[in-house]
ZAMARGU-4260 file (C-alpha; in steps of 0.2 Angstrom, whole numbers, plus 5000, padded with zeros to 4 digits):
<rodrens>
0) 6103/5864/6252 | 6087/5863/6262 | 6073/5851/6257 | 6056/5850/6266 | 6045/5835/6266
5) 6029/5836/6277 | 6035/5850/6288 | 6052/5841/6292 | 6068/5848/6286 | 6080/5837/6277
10) 6097/5845/6272 | 6106/5840/6257 | 6124/5847/6254 | 6128/5837/6239 | 6120/5824/6228
15) 6129/5810/6219 | 6118/5802/6206 | 6128/5787/6200 | 6119/5784/6183 | 6129/5771/6172
20) 6125/5775/6154 | 6129/5759/6145 | 6125/5760/6127 | 6135/5747/6118 | 6128/5730/6120
25) 6122/5714/6111 | 6104/5710/6114 | 6095/5693/6110 | 6078/5698/6105 | 6063/5686/6103
30) 6053/5692/6088 | 6038/5682/6083 | 6044/5666/6092 | 6061/5667/6083 | 6078/5671/6092
35) 6086/5685/6083 | 6103/5692/6088 | 6104/5711/6086 | 6120/5721/6088 | 6118/5739/6096
40) 6130/5753/6090 | 6137/5764/6104 | 6126/5778/6099 | 6110/5768/6103 | 6103/5770/6120
45) 6098/5756/6132 | 6084/5757/6144 | 6096/5761/6158 | 6102/5777/6148 | 6084/5783/6146
50) 6080/5781/6165 | 6097/5788/6170 | 6095/5804/6159 | 6078/5807/6165 | 6083/5805/6183
55) 6098/5816/6182 | 6088/5830/6174 | 6075/5828/6187 | 6087/5829/6202 | 6096/5844/6194
60) 6080/5853/6190 | 6075/5852/6208 | 6091/5860/6214 | 6102/5846/6218 | 6121/5845/6213
65) 6123/5830/6202 | 6137/5819/6197 | 6135/5806/6184 | 6146/5792/6178 | 6147/5784/6161
70) 6158/5770/6153 | 6153/5775/6135 | 6142/5787/6126 | 6150/5802/6135 | 6141/5814/6123
75) 6125/5811/6133 | 6134/5814/6149 | 6142/5830/6143 | 6126/5836/6136 | 6117/5834/6153
80) 6131/5842/6162 | 6131/5857/6150 | 6112/5859/6151 | 6112/5858/6170 | 6126/5871/6172
85) 6117/5882/6160 | 6102/5882/6173 | 6114/5886/6187 | 6116/5868/6194 | 6132/5861/6199
90) 6135/5845/6189 | 6150/5834/6184 | 6152/5818/6175 | 6166/5804/6177 | 6171/5790/6166
95) 6170/5774/6175 | 6168/5755/6173 | 6156/5752/6187 | 6159/5733/6187 | 6177/5737/6192
100) 6179/5740/6211 | 6195/5750/6209 | 6186/5762/6196 | 6172/5764/6208 | 6184/5768/6223
105) 6193/5781/6211 | 6177/5790/6206 | 6170/5790/6224 | 6186/5799/6230 | 6185/5811/6216
110) 6167/5816/6219 | 6170/5817/6238 | 6185/5829/6234 | 6174/5839/6222 | 6158/5840/6233
115) 6163/5836/6250 | 6149/5823/6253 | 6138/5810/6244 | 6120/5811/6251 | 6111/5800/6238
120) 6118/5786/6228 | 6108/5779/6213 | 6114/5763/6205 | 6107/5762/6188 | 6120/5752/6179
125) 6112/5739/6167 | 6112/5729/6151 | 6099/5716/6145 | 6101/5701/6134 | 6089/5688/6127
130) 6095/5670/6126 | 6090/5652/6130 | 6099/5645/6145 | 6109/5633/6133 | 6115/5648/6123
135) 6121/5658/6138 | 6140/5656/6138 | 6150/5658/6154 | 6157/5675/6147 | 6139/5681/6144
140) 6134/5676/6162 | 6149/5684/6170 | 6147/5700/6160 | 6128/5701/6165 | 6132/5699/6184
145) 6147/5711/6183 | 6137/5725/6175 | 6120/5723/6184 | 6125/5716/6201 | 6144/5718/6205
150) 6142/5737/6200 | 6129/5739/6214 | 6141/5731/6227 | 6156/5741/6221 | 6148/5758/6223
155) 6139/5754/6239 | 6155/5747/6247 | 6164/5763/6243 | 6150/5776/6247 | 6142/5768/6262
160) 6157/5771/6275 | 6155/5790/6273 | 6136/5789/6275 | 6138/5779/6290 | 6150/5791/6298
165) 6137/5805/6295 | 6122/5794/6300 | 6113/5800/6285 | 6110/5795/6266 | 6099/5787/6254
170) 6103/5772/6242 | 6092/5768/6227 | 6095/5753/6216 | 6087/5750/6200 | 6081/5732/6198
175) 6068/5725/6187 | 6051/5717/6187 | 6060/5701/6181 | 6070/5702/6197 | 6054/5698/6206
180) 6045/5686/6194 | 6059/5679/6182 | 6058/5681/6164 | 6060/5667/6151 | 6075/5669/6140
185) 6082/5681/6152 | 6088/5669/6166 | 6105/5678/6168 | 6097/5695/6168 | 6083/5689/6180
190) 6096/5682/6192 | 6106/5698/6192 | 6091/5709/6196 | 6085/5697/6209 | 6102/5699/6217
195) 6099/5717/6217 | 6083/5715/6226 | 6090/5704/6239 | 6105/5715/6242 | 6094/5730/6244
200) 6083/5721/6257 | 6098/5715/6267 | 6107/5732/6266 | 6091/5741/6273 | 6091/5730/6288
205) 6110/5733/6291 | 6111/5752/6288 | 6094/5758/6296 | 6103/5760/6312 | 6114/5772/6304
210) 6100/5783/6297 | 6102/5777/6279 | 6088/5772/6268 | 6090/5758/6255 | 6077/5755/6242
215) 6075/5749/6224 | 6063/5752/6210 | 6058/5738/6199 | 6052/5745/6182 | 6043/5734/6169
220) 6042/5738/6150 | 6047/5756/6148 | 6045/5767/6132 | 6064/5769/6127 | 6073/5771/6111
225) 6079/5752/6113 | 6061/5746/6114 | 6056/5756/6098 | 6072/5749/6089 | 6070/5731/6095
230) 6051/5729/6091 | 6040/5733/6077 | 6025/5745/6079 | 6013/5729/6078 | 6024/5720/6091
235) 6023/5735/6103 | 6004/5736/6102 | 6003/5717/6106 | 6015/5720/6121 | 6004/5735/6127
240) 5989/5723/6127 | 5997/5712/6139 | 6001/5726/6151 | 5986/5729/6163 | 5988/5748/6162
245) 5988/5747/6143 | 6004/5756/6139 | 6022/5756/6142 | 6029/5766/6157 | 6038/5783/6153
250) 6056/5785/6158 | 6051/5801/6167 | 6039/5791/6178 | 6053/5779/6183 | 6063/5794/6188
255) 6049/5801/6199 | 6050/5785/6208 | 6068/5786/6211 | 6067/5804/6217 | 6053/5800/6229
260) 6064/5786/6237 | 6079/5798/6238 | 6069/5809/6251 | 6057/5797/6259 | 6065/5797/6275
265) 6053/5784/6283 | 6054/5772/6269 | 6067/5758/6268 | 6069/5740/6262 | 6055/5743/6249
270) 6054/5737/6231 | 6044/5750/6222 | 6035/5740/6209 | 6034/5750/6193 | 6028/5737/6181
275) 6012/5745/6176 | 6002/5730/6184 | 6012/5716/6176 | 6018/5701/6186 | 6006/5704/6201
280) 6000/5689/6210
</rodrens>
């Protein structure tokens, strides 16, 4: 497949979009100053799912072959694959626990066997949780780091060697504005996402000599199903007043940022701040 950017041709044989659709989680939500524990059923989507779905659809709509991974909520992955194939695109999904290195290695091998190469890797695995530091248990901490940070290492470690051998590729990691500024009652989430930012910058320095770009996006409050289910209409209006742009970001806007970084061949080591003006110094 041939892509052209600014008169320069960029060839893409196969695109792997690793989008981890995690929908079953427990969230600690601060509502009107009180900590409230809310359980999410498997059918309910996290922010990661909404961003993942929009990004996958965008890549497929623009002619890329797409492979998605999910650990739960396979109905969404199957729906995406079915729609992409109906439009003439090559799409596959694989069940995978991204926080497990053996799982990541297995899926990488399967995708390479199916498509021959992996040109773009998008690490979008994520869960969020609200909790005071004294309420964060060791298990909660480990689960957060495993899902939000270990998963990024696992797939990069498995995919990077083939990119290095070809001297071509793009890696995009999904972080968060809280990885840049820190968020109260989200210390474990903030730590994991800050790790993603640091990992991205270090990798960019390491892999640039192999022609590989490594960047990340840092979304702020995003208009997702989880936001609408976690906050009342009044609370969302109050949140929007705190956002300089006066509104939540749309998942499709985050997807556009991911797509841009996939083909921006002169950009590496960048954190694309998509926080709608929040957290700026």
